[in-house]
C-alpha positions in Angstrom: 32.4 -19.6 -172.2 35.6 -17.1 -171.9 36.8 -16.0 -168.6 35.9 -12.6 -167.5 38.8 -10.6 -166.0 38.1 -7.2 -164.5 40.2 -4.9 -162.1 38.2 -4.5 -159.0 40.8 -3.1 -156.4 39.6 0.3 -155.4 42.9 1.1 -153.5 44.4 2.1 -156.6 43.4 4.7 -159.6 45.1 5.5 -163.0 46.2 9.3 -163.5 48.7 11.0 -165.4 52.1 9.7 -164.7 54.8 11.9 -163.3 57.5 10.1 -165.8 57.8 11.9 -169.1 56.3 9.9 -171.8 54.7 7.2 -169.5 51.2 8.9 -169.9 49.5 7.0 -167.3 50.5 5.7 -164.0 48.8 3.9 -161.1 48.3 5.7 -157.8 47.4 4.9 -154.3 43.9 6.1 -153.5 44.5 5.3 -149.9 47.4 5.0 -147.5 48.8 1.5 -148.0 51.2 0.0 -145.2 54.1 -1.8 -145.9 53.9 -5.2 -147.6 50.5 -4.3 -148.9 50.0 -6.2 -152.1 48.4 -5.3 -155.6 47.9 -8.6 -157.4 48.6 -8.6 -161.4 45.4 -9.9 -162.8 45.6 -11.3 -166.4 46.2 -14.2 -168.8 49.0 -16.8 -168.9 50.7 -17.6 -172.2 53.8 -19.7 -173.3 56.7 -17.4 -174.4 57.2 -17.8 -178.3 53.7 -18.9 -178.5 50.9 -17.8 -181.1 49.2 -16.1 -178.2 52.4 -14.3 -177.4 53.1 -13.3 -180.8 49.6 -12.1 -181.7 50.0 -9.8 -178.3 53.1 -8.4 -179.2 51.5 -4.9 -178.8 51.7 -5.7 -175.1 55.4 -6.9 -174.9 56.1 -3.6 -172.7 53.8 -4.8 -170.2 54.0 -8.5 -169.9 55.5 -10.3 -166.6 57.7 -13.4 -167.0 56.3 -16.1 -164.6 58.7 -19.1 -164.9 58.3 -20.2 -168.8 55.2 -18.3 -169.3 54.1 -14.8 -169.5 51.4 -13.0 -167.9 49.6 -10.3 -170.1 48.2 -7.9 -167.6 44.7 -6.5 -167.7 44.4 -4.2 -164.8 46.3 -1.8 -162.9 49.6 -4.1 -162.5 50.2 -3.6 -166.3 50.4 0.3 -166.1 53.0 0.4 -163.1 55.8 2.3 -164.2 59.8 1.7 -163.6 61.8 3.7 -161.1 65.4 3.2 -159.7 63.9 3.8 -156.6 60.9 1.7 -156.3 58.2 1.6 -153.5 57.0 -1.9 -154.7 59.0 -5.2 -155.6 57.6 -8.0 -157.6 57.2 -11.4 -155.9 56.1 -14.4 -158.1 54.2 -16.9 -156.0 53.4 -19.8 -158.1 51.8 -18.5 -161.2 50.7 -15.3 -159.6 52.4 -12.0 -159.8 52.4 -9.8 -156.7 53.6 -6.1 -156.3 54.2 -5.6 -153.0 54.9 -2.1 -151.0 58.6 -1.9 -149.8 57.5 0.9 -147.5 54.4 2.6 -146.4 52.9 4.6 -149.4 50.7 7.7 -149.0 47.6 8.1 -150.6 48.0 10.1 -153.9 51.7 8.5 -154.4 52.5 7.0 -157.8 53.3 3.2 -157.5 56.8 2.2 -159.1 58.6 -1.0 -159.3 62.3 -1.6 -160.9 61.9 -3.4 -164.2 64.3 -6.3 -164.6 67.5 -5.5 -166.5 66.6 -7.2 -169.6 63.5 -5.3 -169.9 65.4 -2.3 -169.2 67.7 -3.1 -171.9 65.0 -3.9 -174.2 63.0 -0.5 -173.7 66.2 1.3 -174.0 65.9 2.6 -170.2 68.9 3.6 -168.4 
């Protein structure tokens, strides 16, 4: 039987992003304190594996976790980049956590800073 993955964190919602060309963004539905955590749910695959290559359409959303990649299936995959983020990425074993750097107001879009190699690959300055 295949594992069932579903996004169940009701503190967040998807709406049109304030970032041009991003289409969707993740927004806080409630006030979030500093250090609040959004766990990125998804599937871990080996880098350069068949599973990685077969999911190339999701390359812009994958997270590096050591020698593996996490293909997100929930809110975490749609958090956009900002040079002035309100989240930071924390790797905890095989888990990817996005943690608020400061209090975030309900209705505020969530951002983290993409790694330099991702910025280069995506052509973001």
